[in-house]
C-alpha positions in Angstrom: 0.0 0.0 0.0 1.5 3.3 -1.1 0.8 6.5 0.8 -0.1 9.4 -1.4 2.7 12.0 -1.4 0.5 14.9 -0.2 -0.7 12.9 2.9 2.9 12.1 3.8 3.9 15.7 3.5 0.9 16.7 5.6 1.9 14.1 8.2 5.5 15.4 8.4 4.4 19.0 8.5 2.0 18.2 11.4 4.6 16.2 13.2 7.1 19.1 13.0 4.5 21.6 14.0 3.7 19.4 17.1 7.3 19.5 18.2 7.5 23.2 17.7 4.4 23.7 19.8 6.0 21.7 22.6 8.8 24.2 22.8 6.4 27.1 23.6 5.1 25.7 26.9 4.2 28.5 29.2 5.4 27.4 32.7 7.3 24.4 33.9 6.2 23.6 37.4 8.8 21.4 39.2 10.5 20.6 42.4 14.0 20.3 43.8 15.4 17.5 46.0 13.7 14.5 47.6 11.1 13.7 50.2 11.3 15.8 53.4 11.8 14.2 56.8 11.4 16.2 60.0 12.7 15.0 63.4 10.6 16.8 66.0 11.3 16.8 69.7 8.2 15.8 71.6 6.3 19.0 72.8 8.3 21.2 70.4 8.6 22.1 66.8 11.0 21.8 63.9 11.1 22.8 60.2 12.5 21.9 56.8 12.4 23.5 53.4 11.1 22.3 50.1 11.9 24.2 46.9 9.4 24.6 44.0 10.8 25.6 40.6 9.5 27.5 37.6 11.6 26.9 34.5 9.2 28.7 32.2 8.8 32.3 31.0 5.5 32.9 32.8 4.7 33.1 36.6 3.0 30.1 38.1 0.4 30.7 40.9 0.0 27.8 43.2 -1.8 26.7 46.3 -1.0 23.9 48.7 -2.8 21.0 50.4 -1.7 20.0 53.9 -1.2 16.3 54.7 -3.7 14.3 56.7 -2.1 11.9 59.1 -3.9 8.8 60.1 -4.0 8.4 63.8 -2.6 5.0 65.0 -3.1 3.9 68.6 -3.6 6.8 71.0 -1.0 9.1 69.4 -1.6 12.7 68.7 -0.5 13.6 65.1 1.7 16.6 64.4 0.4 19.9 63.3 1.8 21.0 60.0 2.0 24.6 58.7 3.4 25.8 55.3 5.0 29.2 54.9 3.8 30.4 52.4 0.7 28.2 51.8 0.1 29.8 48.4 1.7 32.3 46.1 3.3 32.8 42.7 6.6 31.5 41.5 8.3 34.1 39.3 9.6 33.0 35.8 12.9 31.1 35.8 13.2 31.0 39.5 12.8 28.9 42.6 10.6 29.4 45.7 11.4 27.9 49.2 8.5 26.6 51.2 9.0 26.1 54.9 7.3 23.0 56.3 7.0 23.4 60.0 5.8 20.6 62.3 4.7 20.9 65.9 4.4 17.7 67.9 2.2 17.8 70.9 3.5 16.0 74.0 0.1 14.4 74.7 0.0 10.7 74.0 3.3 10.7 71.9 6.5 8.9 72.7 10.0 8.7 71.2 10.0 6.6 68.0 6.4 7.5 66.8 6.3 8.3 63.1 3.7 9.8 60.7 3.6 9.9 56.9 1.5 12.2 54.8 1.4 13.8 51.4 2.0 17.5 51.0 0.6 18.8 47.7 1.4 21.9 45.7 -1.1 22.6 42.9 -0.9 25.1 40.0 -3.8 27.5 40.0 -5.3 27.7 36.5 -7.9 30.1 35.2 -9.0 27.6 32.6 -12.6 26.2 32.9 -14.3 23.5 31.0 -18.1 23.3 31.4 -18.4 19.9 29.8 -15.3 18.1 31.1 -12.3 18.0 33.4 -9.6 20.6 33.8 -6.2 19.1 34.5 -3.9 21.2 36.7 -0.2 20.5 37.2 0.7 19.5 40.7 3.5 18.2 42.8 3.4 15.8 45.8 5.9 15.2 48.5 5.7 12.4 51.0 6.3 14.1 54.4 7.7 12.0 57.3 7.6 13.3 60.8 9.5 11.4 63.5 9.1 11.9 67.2 12.5 12.3 69.0 13.6 12.9 72.6 12.5 16.3 74.0 15.1 19.0 74.2 16.7 19.0 77.6 15.9 22.0 79.8 19.2 23.9 80.1 18.0 26.6 82.6 19.0 24.6 85.7 22.5 24.1 84.4 22.8 27.8 83.3 21.5 28.9 86.8 24.0 26.6 88.5 26.9 28.0 86.5 25.8 31.6 87.3 25.6 30.8 91.0 29.0 29.1 91.1 30.6 32.0 89.2 28.9 34.5 91.6 30.2 32.6 94.7 33.7 32.5 93.1 33.7 36.2 92.4 32.4 37.2 95.8 35.0 34.9 97.5 37.8 36.5 95.4 36.7 40.0 96.4 36.4 39.1 100.1 39.8 37.4 100.1 41.5 40.2 98.3 40.1 42.8 100.8 41.3 40.7 103.7 44.7 40.5 102.1 44.8 44.2 101.6 43.8 44.9 105.2 46.5 42.5 106.5 49.2 44.2 104.4 48.1 47.6 105.5 48.2 46.5 109.2 51.7 45.1 108.8 52.8 48.3 107.0 51.5 50.5 109.9 53.2 48.3 112.5 56.6 48.6 110.8 56.4 52.5 110.7 56.1 52.7 114.5 
């Protein structure tokens, strides 16, 4: 079966046009690095950063979806905040998103761990009354690990201050006694 020459030319022209159109994509929504893991002391908070990238010539507005953690046993899941939760990534640039996790002390112990998906979704002004609109999005699997609480350092700092104060007062008192003794000896010699 022989393909007519004008159909082959139309096919090649269409194929070339398709690849040219791929080169004119508006924004390229992407991510940098791997999956974030946050080690959070019980009763405290900790944070990590995720970088979103725009490798295209137009700004990309985005919004985020916080992870939902399944509660296992009687644990209390961490509270996650994203800074910023939404915004716009300028053309040809990156944007750092801070993922902050607070881990309540209630019902949690060292070694507990939670996994959830943090999503970043491109906001599109496209609508389609008769069908679906597909928006670009990114997902990161966030892992939060419970670690030992931070030690309270105030008792140690207070003990060091008290020892330093006692040492300073002792030094001043001993120096004054030594000065009084030498003055007394000097006066006795003059007589």
